[in-house]
PANU-112123 format. One line per field, with one value per residue (C-alpha): residue number from 1; residue in one letter; chain; x, y, z. Coordinates in Angstrom, 2 decimals. Layout:
pos c(NUM:...);
code c(A:...);
unit c(A:...);
u c(X:...);
v c(Y:...);
w c(Z:...);
! end
This chain:
pos c(1:2:3:4:5:6:7:8:9:10:11:12:13:14:15:16:17:18:19:20:21:22:23:24:25:26:27:28:29:30:31:32:33:34:35:36:37:38:39:40:41:42:43:44:45:46:47:48:49:50:51:52:53:54:55:56:57:58:59:60:61:62:63:64:65:66:67:68:69:70:71:72:73:74:75:76:77:78:79:80:81:82:83:84:85:86:87:88:89:90:91:92:93:94:95:96:97:98:99:100:101:102:103:104:105:106:107:108:109:110:111:112:113:114:115:116:117:118:119:120:121:122:123:124:125:126:127:128:129:130:131:132:133:134:135:136:137:138:139:140:141:142:143:144:145:146:147:148:149:150:151:152:153:154:155:156:157:158:159:160:161:162:163:164:165:166:167:168:169:170:171:172:173:174:175:176:177:178:179:180:181:182:183:184:185:186:187:188:189:190:191:192:193:194:195:196:197:198:199:200:201:202:203:204:205:206:207:208:209:210:211:212:213:214:215:216:217:218:219:220:221:222:223:224:225:226:227:228:229:230:231:232:233:234:235:236:237:238:239:240:241:242:243:244:245:246:247:248:249:250:251:252:253:254:255:256:257:258:259:260:261:262:263:264:265:266:267:268:269:270:271:272:273:274:275:276:277:278:279:280:281:282:283:284:285:286:287:288:289:290:291:292:293:294:295:296:297:298:299:300:301:302:303:304:305:306:307:308:309:310:311:312:313:314:315:316:317:318:319:320:321:322:323:324:325:326:327:328:329:330:331:332:333:334:335:336:337:338:339:340:341:342:343:344:345:346:347:348:349:350:351:352:353:354:355:356:357:358:359:360:361:362:363:364:365:366:367:368:369:370:371:372:373:374:375:376:377:378:379:380:381:382:383:384:385:386:387:388:389:390:391:392:393:394:395:396:397:398:399:400:401:402:403:404:405:406:407:408:409:410:411:412:413:414:415:416:417:418:419:420:421:422:423:424:425:426:427:428:429:430:431:432:433:434:435:436:437:438:439:440:441:442:443:444:445:446:447:448:449:450:451:452:453:454:455:456:457:458:459:460:461:462:463:464:465:466:467:468:469:470:471:472:473:474:475:476:477:478:479:480:481:482:483:484:485:486:487:488:489:490:491:492:493:494:495:496:497:498:499:500:501:502:503:504:505:506);
code c(M:L:K:P:L:R:I:E:P:N:S:S:G:V:S:T:G:S:V:S:L:R:G:E:G:V:P:L:E:S:I:S:P:V:N:G:M:P:I:G:S:V:R:S:A:T:R:A:E:Y:D:A:A:V:T:T:A:V:N:A:F:Q:V:W:R:S:W:P:A:P:K:R:G:D:V:V:R:Q:F:G:E:E:L:R:I:H:K:V:H:L:G:R:L:V:S:Y:E:M:G:K:S:L:Q:E:G:L:G:E:V:Q:E:M:I:D:I:C:D:F:A:V:G:L:S:R:Q:L:H:G:L:T:M:H:S:E:R:P:D:H:R:M:Y:E:Q:W:H:P:L:G:V:V:G:I:I:T:A:F:N:F:P:V:A:V:W:A:W:N:T:A:L:A:W:V:C:G:N:T:C:V:W:K:P:S:E:K:T:P:L:C:S:I:A:C:Q:K:I:I:A:E:V:F:A:R:N:G:V:P:E:G:V:S:V:V:I:N:G:G:R:E:V:G:E:W:L:S:G:D:E:R:I:P:L:I:S:A:T:G:S:T:R:M:G:K:A:V:G:A:I:V:G:Q:R:L:G:R:S:L:L:E:L:G:G:N:N:A:I:I:I:S:D:K:A:D:L:D:M:A:L:I:G:C:V:F:G:A:V:G:T:A:G:Q:R:C:T:S:T:R:R:L:I:I:H:K:S:V:Y:D:D:F:K:N:K:L:V:S:A:Y:G:Q:L:R:V:G:D:P:L:D:P:K:N:H:V:G:P:L:I:D:H:A:A:V:K:A:F:Q:R:A:L:E:A:G:K:E:Q:G:G:R:L:L:V:G:G:D:V:L:T:G:N:N:F:E:S:G:C:Y:V:S:P:A:I:V:E:A:T:P:E:M:A:I:V:K:E:E:T:F:A:P:I:L:Y:L:L:R:Y:N:R:D:V:A:E:A:I:A:I:Q:N:N:V:R:Q:G:L:S:S:S:I:M:T:N:D:L:R:E:A:E:R:F:L:G:P:T:G:S:D:C:G:I:A:N:V:N:I:G:T:S:G:A:E:I:G:G:A:F:G:G:E:K:E:T:G:G:G:R:E:S:G:S:D:A:W:K:A:Y:M:R:R:Q:T:T:T:I:N:H:G:T:N:L:P:L:A:Q:G:I:K:F:D:L);
unit c(A:A:A:A:A:A:A:A:A:A:A:A:A:A:A:A:A:A:A:A:A:A:A:A:A:A:A:A:A:A:A:A:A:A:A:A:A:A:A:A:A:A:A:A:A:A:A:A:A:A:A:A:A:A:A:A:A:A:A:A:A:A:A:A:A:A:A:A:A:A:A:A:A:A:A:A:A:A:A:A:A:A:A:A:A:A:A:A:A:A:A:A:A:A:A:A:A:A:A:A:A:A:A:A:A:A:A:A:A:A:A:A:A:A:A:A:A:A:A:A:A:A:A:A:A:A:A:A:A:A:A:A:A:A:A:A:A:A:A:A:A:A:A:A:A:A:A:A:A:A:A:A:A:A:A:A:A:A:A:A:A:A:A:A:A:A:A:A:A:A:A:A:A:A:A:A:A:A:A:A:A:A:A:A:A:A:A:A:A:A:A:A:A:A:A:A:A:A:A:A:A:A:A:A:A:A:A:A:A:A:A:A:A:A:A:A:A:A:A:A:A:A:A:A:A:A:A:A:A:A:A:A:A:A:A:A:A:A:A:A:A:A:A:A:A:A:A:A:A:A:A:A:A:A:A:A:A:A:A:A:A:A:A:A:A:A:A:A:A:A:A:A:A:A:A:A:A:A:A:A:A:A:A:A:A:A:A:A:A:A:A:A:A:A:A:A:A:A:A:A:A:A:A:A:A:A:A:A:A:A:A:A:A:A:A:A:A:A:A:A:A:A:A:A:A:A:A:A:A:A:A:A:A:A:A:A:A:A:A:A:A:A:A:A:A:A:A:A:A:A:A:A:A:A:A:A:A:A:A:A:A:A:A:A:A:A:A:A:A:A:A:A:A:A:A:A:A:A:A:A:A:A:A:A:A:A:A:A:A:A:A:A:A:A:A:A:A:A:A:A:A:A:A:A:A:A:A:A:A:A:A:A:A:A:A:A:A:A:A:A:A:A:A:A:A:A:A:A:A:A:A:A:A:A:A:A:A:A:A:A:A:A:A:A:A:A:A:A:A:A:A:A:A:A:A:A:A:A:A:A:A:A:A:A:A:A:A:A:A:A:A:A:A:A:A:A:A:A:A:A:A:A:A:A:A:A:A:A:A:A:A:A:A:A:A:A:A:A:A:A:A:A:A:A:A:A);
u c(19.45:16.50:15.19:11.45:9.89:8.20:5.08:3.55:-0.18:-1.74:1.14:1.41:-0.60:2.22:5.91:8.33:11.29:13.27:10.69:7.22:4.29:1.53:-1.60:-4.42:-7.07:-9.53:-8.23:-7.66:-7.84:-6.25:-8.35:-6.87:-9.18:-7.37:-9.15:-11.11:-8.83:-7.36:-3.63:-3.03:-4.23:-2.85:-4.45:-5.39:-3.62:-5.23:-5.27:-2.62:-0.35:-0.77:0.30:3.29:4.33:4.15:6.09:8.83:8.79:9.05:12.04:13.72:13.49:15.63:18.50:17.84:17.67:21.18:22.65:24.27:21.89:24.22:24.55:20.74:20.81:23.25:20.71:18.14:20.65:20.93:17.14:17.00:19.57:17.47:14.50:16.41:17.02:13.36:11.84:10.29:8.87:7.52:6.09:4.23:2.89:1.68:0.08:-1.55:-2.80:-3.99:-4.90:-2.84:-1.03:2.44:4.07:2.40:3.32:6.97:6.76:5.47:8.59:10.69:9.13:10.28:13.80:13.75:12.65:15.41:17.92:16.45:16.50:20.17:21.17:18.87:20.58:23.49:21.33:18.97:20.01:18.62:19.30:21.60:20.25:21.92:21.00:20.09:22.16:26.00:28.07:25.01:24.43:20.93:20.20:17.51:17.88:15.70:15.27:13.26:9.71:9.53:7.19:5.47:2.18:1.64:-1.83:-1.84:-4.51:-4.80:-4.15:-0.36:0.19:3.97:5.10:3.31:4.67:8.17:7.59:6.89:9.20:12.40:12.21:11.14:13.96:16.70:15.18:15.66:12.10:10.77:7.62:4.44:2.64:-1.03:-1.50:-4.90:-6.59:-7.19:-3.42:-1.87:0.59:2.44:3.34:4.59:6.93:8.28:8.85:10.71:13.01:13.74:14.24:17.16:18.85:18.20:19.68:22.87:23.29:22.22:19.28:17.20:14.11:11.00:12.44:9.95:6.65:3.81:0.30:-2.28:-6.00:-9.07:-10.43:-9.78:-6.05:-6.31:-8.31:-5.80:-3.01:-4.83:-5.72:-2.30:-0.42:2.86:2.68:3.29:2.65:0.00:0.41:-2.79:-3.60:-7.15:-10.56:-11.59:-14.07:-11.34:-9.05:-11.64:-12.08:-8.26:-7.69:-10.30:-8.96:-5.33:-6.43:-8.09:-4.74:-2.89:-0.92:0.14:-1.58:-0.11:-3.18:-3.29:-6.82:-9.21:-8.75:-11.20:-8.54:-9.11:-7.23:-8.13:-7.83:-7.30:-8.12:-4.37:-3.42:-1.57:-4.53:-2.52:-0.07:-2.88:-4.67:-1.95:-2.03:-5.82:-6.18:-3.54:-4.69:-8.24:-7.71:-4.40:-4.77:-8.37:-9.04:-8.07:-5.29:-5.92:-4.37:-6.59:-8.06:-11.81:-12.75:-11.82:-12.68:-12.55:-12.87:-15.95:-13.95:-12.02:-14.61:-16.01:-12.62:-11.06:-14.11:-13.85:-10.17:-10.96:-13.73:-11.40:-8.64:-10.96:-12.06:-8.36:-8.12:-7.53:-9.01:-7.87:-5.28:-2.94:0.02:-0.34:1.65:-0.71:-3.48:-3.95:-6.51:-6.89:-9.67:-11.19:-10.08:-13.40:-17.08:-17.84:-15.79:-17.67:-21.07:-19.70:-18.83:-22.27:-24.03:-22.00:-22.95:-26.61:-26.41:-24.86:-27.62:-30.36:-28.61:-28.61:-25.31:-24.79:-22.69:-20.46:-18.54:-17.95:-19.67:-20.10:-19.18:-17.33:-18.15:-16.85:-13.82:-11.30:-13.23:-14.07:-13.45:-16.31:-14.17:-13.43:-15.33:-15.02:-13.74:-16.50:-16.60:-19.62:-20.71:-21.72:-22.05:-20.09:-23.15:-23.91:-23.53:-21.89:-19.15:-18.12:-17.65:-14.64:-15.48:-12.63:-13.16:-12.46:-15.12:-14.15:-16.55:-16.29:-17.21:-17.37:-16.18:-17.06:-14.91:-11.32:-9.00:-10.46:-13.76:-12.07:-10.05:-13.25:-14.91:-11.79:-11.58:-15.33:-14.97:-14.09:-10.84:-7.67:-4.97:-3.76:-4.56:-3.24:-3.69:-2.89:-1.96:0.79:-0.02:2.36:-0.16:-2.63:-0.05:1.16:-2.47:-3.17:0.01:-0.51:-2.31:-5.72:-5.08:-5.27:-6.03:-4.44:-1.30:-0.06:-0.37:0.97:1.31:1.21:1.42:-1.37:-2.54:-1.10:2.48:4.22:8.01:9.40:11.57:8.70:6.46:3.29:-0.04:-3.13:-5.31:-9.00:-10.41:-7.29:-5.92:-3.06:-0.31:2.98:4.98:8.05:10.48:11.38:11.32:8.56:11.08:10.30:6.93:8.84:10.84:10.43:12.02:14.19:15.34:18.51:20.35:23.89:25.37:29.16:29.76:30.16:26.94:23.29:21.33:17.70:15.85:13.89:16.16:14.32:16.12:16.04:18.59:19.17);
v c(7.85:6.14:3.08:2.52:-0.60:-2.84:-4.60:-6.83:-7.02:-10.22:-10.78:-13.75:-14.14:-15.86:-14.89:-16.61:-14.52:-15.20:-17.64:-16.25:-18.66:-17.93:-17.77:-19.97:-18.23:-15.63:-12.28:-9.52:-6.19:-3.03:0.03:3.42:5.66:8.66:8.24:4.87:3.34:-0.25:-0.32:-4.02:-7.28:-10.33:-13.67:-14.79:-17.84:-21.18:-23.16:-25.59:-22.68:-21.17:-24.43:-24.74:-21.16:-21.58:-24.88:-22.92:-20.37:-23.15:-24.72:-21.40:-20.78:-23.87:-22.19:-18.47:-18.75:-20.09:-16.95:-14.64:-11.81:-9.03:-10.88:-10.83:-7.19:-6.45:-7.90:-5.60:-2.70:-3.37:-3.46:0.02:1.21:-0.18:1.63:4.92:4.26:3.48:5.94:8.20:5.37:3.31:6.46:7.36:3.84:4.02:7.40:6.24:2.82:3.85:7.42:9.28:12.41:12.02:13.68:10.92:8.26:9.31:9.55:6.01:4.78:6.85:4.96:1.76:3.10:4.24:0.89:-0.88:1.46:0.62:-3.05:-2.98:-1.58:-3.93:-6.94:-6.46:-5.86:-8.85:-9.17:-10.92:-10.46:-12.27:-13.10:-14.12:-17.75:-18.58:-21.85:-21.78:-22.26:-21.53:-18.92:-17.94:-15.92:-15.47:-15.49:-14.84:-17.10:-16.69:-17.97:-19.41:-18.14:-14.84:-14.07:-10.41:-9.14:-5.52:-2.92:-0.65:2.58:1.86:-0.61:-0.90:0.70:-1.60:-4.64:-3.22:-2.41:-6.16:-7.77:-5.71:-6.69:-10.34:-10.80:-9.64:-11.77:-14.79:-15.38:-15.84:-13.85:-14.51:-11.38:-11.15:-7.58:-5.77:-6.98:-3.19:-2.55:-5.67:-4.05:-2.31:-5.84:-7.04:-4.04:-4.51:-8.21:-7.24:-4.97:-7.44:-10.33:-8.58:-7.98:-11.68:-12.92:-10.98:-12.37:-16.01:-15.67:-18.90:-19.06:-18.38:-15.82:-13.39:-14.61:-12.68:-14.29:-12.16:-12.80:-12.03:-12.79:-16.49:-16.04:-14.21:-17.08:-19.63:-17.77:-17.43:-21.20:-22.40:-24.08:-23.79:-20.03:-19.26:-15.44:-13.46:-9.78:-8.25:-4.58:-3.58:-3.12:-4.19:-6.58:-8.27:-8.31:-10.00:-12.73:-13.27:-13.33:-15.90:-18.25:-17.83:-18.25:-21.55:-22.99:-21.15:-19.13:-15.49:-12.53:-8.95:-6.85:-3.20:-2.24:0.73:4.15:6.90:9.38:12.69:15.92:18.01:21.83:23.45:27.14:27.29:26.03:27.84:27.78:28.55:25.77:23.46:24.20:22.53:19.37:19.09:19.73:17.32:14.76:14.94:15.25:13.40:10.24:11.58:10.43:6.93:6.52:4.49:7.53:10.00:12.75:12.17:14.09:17.57:18.13:21.86:24.09:26.20:29.52:28.91:26.71:29.45:30.93:27.67:26.48:29.56:28.87:25.36:26.33:28.88:26.30:23.82:26.52:26.50:22.79:21.57:18.20:16.38:14.22:13.22:13.20:16.95:18.53:21.43:19.33:18.49:15.64:12.75:10.29:7.65:4.15:3.10:3.70:1.61:4.03:6.92:5.38:4.86:8.59:9.51:7.13:8.50:12.07:11.23:9.37:12.41:14.63:12.19:12.24:15.93:16.86:20.02:19.97:23.08:22.56:19.84:16.49:16.56:13.87:15.74:15.36:16.71:16.28:16.10:13.58:10.84:8.02:9.09:8.63:12.30:13.95:17.37:16.86:17.50:19.10:18.32:19.99:17.05:15.97:13.15:11.04:10.71:7.09:7.89:9.85:6.73:4.83:4.89:6.04:5.64:9.05:12.78:13.59:15.59:15.97:19.02:18.38:20.95:20.57:23.08:22.53:21.18:18.76:15.83:16.24:16.41:13.22:11.39:12.30:11.24:7.92:7.19:5.08:1.55:2.18:3.29:4.11:7.67:10.84:14.33:17.50:20.96:23.04:25.19:24.29:21.72:20.47:19.68:17.90:15.75:14.89:13.86:11.66:10.15:7.01:8.84:10.36:9.07:5.36:5.19:3.48:6.72:10.13:13.33:16.81:19.79:17.53:15.81:12.23:11.22:10.77:8.49:7.97:4.47:4.79:4.31:1.26:1.73:0.42:0.83:-0.54:-1.84:-2.54:-1.43:-4.82:-4.30:-5.01:-3.10:-2.70:-0.72:0.76:0.31:-3.40:-4.41:-6.87:-9.21:-10.03:-11.90:-14.01:-16.59:-16.11:-18.96:-18.87:-20.98:-22.15:-23.44:-25.53:-25.34:-26.84:-30.40:-30.74:-30.44:-28.44:-27.93:-24.63:-23.41:-25.52:-28.67:-31.81:-34.98:-37.48:-40.96);
w c(-23.69:-21.88:-23.62:-23.34:-22.00:-24.53:-23.63:-26.21:-26.66:-25.43:-23.09:-20.84:-17.70:-15.78:-15.58:-13.38:-14.19:-17.31:-18.68:-19.63:-19.99:-22.47:-20.30:-21.39:-19.24:-20.24:-21.79:-19.29:-21.07:-19.62:-20.34:-19.59:-17.52:-19.19:-22.48:-22.24:-24.82:-24.36:-23.92:-24.23:-22.78:-20.92:-20.45:-16.99:-15.48:-15.36:-12.23:-13.79:-14.78:-11.24:-9.62:-11.96:-11.23:-7.43:-7.59:-9.52:-6.63:-3.91:-5.70:-6.15:-2.38:-1.66:-3.48:-2.83:0.96:0.96:-0.84:1.80:2.56:1.47:-1.94:-2.15:-1.16:-4.04:-6.46:-5.12:-5.35:-9.07:-9.42:-7.81:-10.33:-13.18:-11.79:-11.88:-15.56:-16.37:-13.86:-16.53:-18.78:-15.94:-14.15:-17.39:-17.63:-14.07:-14.77:-18.04:-16.92:-13.48:-13.98:-11.30:-12.21:-13.74:-10.78:-8.59:-11.19:-10.99:-7.10:-7.02:-8.95:-6.59:-3.72:-5.41:-5.58:-2.06:-0.65:-2.69:-1.03:2.35:1.69:0.58:3.95:5.82:4.08:6.52:9.45:9.84:13.40:16.49:20.21:22.53:26.07:29.29:30.35:33.83:33.43:33.69:30.46:28.32:25.61:24.46:21.45:18.69:14.99:11.88:9.03:5.74:5.58:2.07:-0.64:-0.02:-1.80:-2.59:-3.61:-4.64:-5.49:-8.50:-6.79:-6.23:-9.02:-8.48:-5.22:-2.75:-4.53:-4.27:-0.53:-0.01:-2.43:-1.79:1.86:1.24:-1.21:1.14:3.85:1.51:0.35:-3.11:-4.16:-6.08:-7.06:-8.04:-9.31:-9.75:-12.75:-13.43:-13.92:-15.28:-17.64:-14.78:-13.39:-16.66:-16.90:-13.44:-14.15:-17.37:-15.46:-12.65:-15.07:-16.70:-13.36:-12.27:-15.58:-15.11:-11.59:-12.00:-9.72:-9.64:-11.91:-9.71:-7.22:-8.74:-10.06:-11.48:-11.92:-13.59:-13.26:-11.20:-7.77:-8.21:-8.27:-4.84:-3.56:-4.78:-3.06:0.15:0.36:-0.79:2.14:0.17:0.82:4.51:4.18:2.24:2.03:0.69:0.08:-0.79:0.71:4.12:2.55:0.60:3.51:5.76:3.14:2.71:6.44:7.06:4.31:5.43:9.07:8.46:7.42:10.14:7.70:8.20:6.83:6.49:5.71:4.43:4.09:4.06:5.65:6.73:7.41:9.23:9.76:12.93:12.22:15.61:16.31:16.96:13.56:10.73:8.22:5.14:5.77:6.66:3.39:1.35:3.25:3.18:-0.52:-1.64:0.78:-0.49:-4.21:-4.81:-6.88:-7.24:-3.72:-4.48:-1.79:1.30:3.10:1.35:3.52:3.84:6.94:8.20:11.85:12.18:15.37:15.30:15.66:12.40:10.56:8.21:7.52:6.59:4.71:2.46:1.86:0.78:-1.53:-3.15:-3.51:-5.04:-7.59:-8.78:-9.30:-12.87:-13.76:-16.91:-18.54:-15.83:-18.18:-18.58:-15.80:-15.63:-14.28:-10.61:-10.70:-13.05:-13.62:-11.27:-12.25:-13.96:-14.39:-11.18:-9.17:-10.75:-9.72:-6.16:-6.11:-7.24:-4.73:-1.82:-2.69:-2.91:0.47:1.93:0.63:1.95:5.47:5.70:4.19:1.91:-1.15:-1.28:-4.46:-7.08:-7.42:-11.11:-13.72:-16.39:-20.04:-23.25:-25.51:-22.85:-20.74:-23.24:-20.80:-18.56:-15.52:-14.61:-11.75:-10.11:-6.45:-3.95:-0.55:1.64:4.90:7.21:10.76:12.51:12.99:9.38:8.23:4.91:6.75:8.56:5.35:3.00:-0.43:-2.84:-4.56:-3.96:-1.43:1.60:4.52:6.73:10.36:13.17:16.74:19.52:22.59:22.96:21.12:23.12:21.38:18.04:18.79:19.85:16.42:14.58:16.30:15.93:12.69:11.93:10.16:11.68:9.11:8.96:10.97:11.46:13.48:12.44:15.47:16.96:20.44:22.01:24.51:21.68:19.61:22.51:23.38:19.95:19.83:23.37:24.56:24.68:21.24:17.69:17.42:13.99:12.85:11.56:13.40:12.05:13.27:10.86:7.77:5.89:6.12:2.67:1.43:3.93:3.73:3.29:6.44:8.84:9.22:7.22:8.32:10.50:13.20:13.52:10.09:8.38:9.19:11.66:9.09:8.81:5.61:4.39:7.03:10.62:11.59:9.17:7.75:10.60:9.07:6.26:8.60:11.29:14.66:16.21:19.79:20.21:23.38:23.26:26.10:25.96:29.40:30.62:32.52:31.46:34.11:33.47:33.45:36.42:38.72:37.91:39.02:36.94:38.00:36.52);
! end
């Protein structure tokens, strides 16, 4: 039988693992966008509490880094097993506190499980290279060592998965982690910390390997400016990322930035339109358009434009908006009233700039929409030059754009925005697909063929270019961001020759 997670009201703002400190800062209330009701509250950390918590993480690093990596990996394996046990309850909390559909909430916890599995294998593969030396009786190689304390700043839209992407890898690499979750979803962080604290207690993990510090913008600023924290991994808006990057850069720290996306799907005249429809609709309305990989633009060839537009409008007519915990509903609420206002402002700007609203765009009212955070997903006919089309609005607005000639024109339209996260092309033409994936094709960190922009697997590195920040998380060799590289040369001979043939005789 599954045991539910217990989260006490007025919980602590700071948790360093097995010890929880009663936050002395201002109350931070979690309001569910599902019904507008408060779930619980935490107290924000004070600066003194923050400093004490980071000190605990620094001290824990001195011990944790000496544990063999496979032993650290086994702890992460156990965390993944606990997540399997708590998947339903944690998934429901994610859905209720953030507002995404229950299926997506469960999927987010599955991402946590998947990255734990990936990290366990990685714990036995933190390998370097061996190079041949130009000097006789010398061996040269590189190795990787943990950095220290990793600061993790996450956004509301993925309140648990992005933390897990970072922390599972950082832990097996030998780092300790300090997590500043979104102030809009604080209870998800407390739930995760309760789960990992039980695992750590069973294994004698040092206090401070996992630290949660709840609070507002000031906590992110403290982390960014803290010289004790060599790496800050920050997920959020481009505006936030520029601020974090500037502060971290001033102290010559490292930043791993995952920022905004203005993602497009190209619909070729050679596409399977029925298959393309599924990827486009889910990409646009999944998580109510509040994913960094949400589909915001469709670039459609003129010969199939009207046909595909009609398919989209028909599909949107079948969408069910409502309580995300009800599996019959496709779309839940936006995170808060500020997000609703941003949705309305973007639609008004689109109208002023010459766009035409085809469907949706309403703020929903009535007994099932008490929170005031529900909107009907919108489709807007637009042109690539419209200023609003080049902005990222974190809401379910899909812009339809037309291209007239070949795939090169469509790629140019796609790339003509400041963001560069995810991109897709729907085509059955091999030449078009290869052009899209080639050096003159998509300028995004993610480029897909015949799937949508949203729903990346953890096996590949996740991240984007331009104002998306350039960071990479999750799979592939993203682990290297959490480590420092060291080049080593060993002389096992009886002489000391110098490189480049330099002579220095005494």
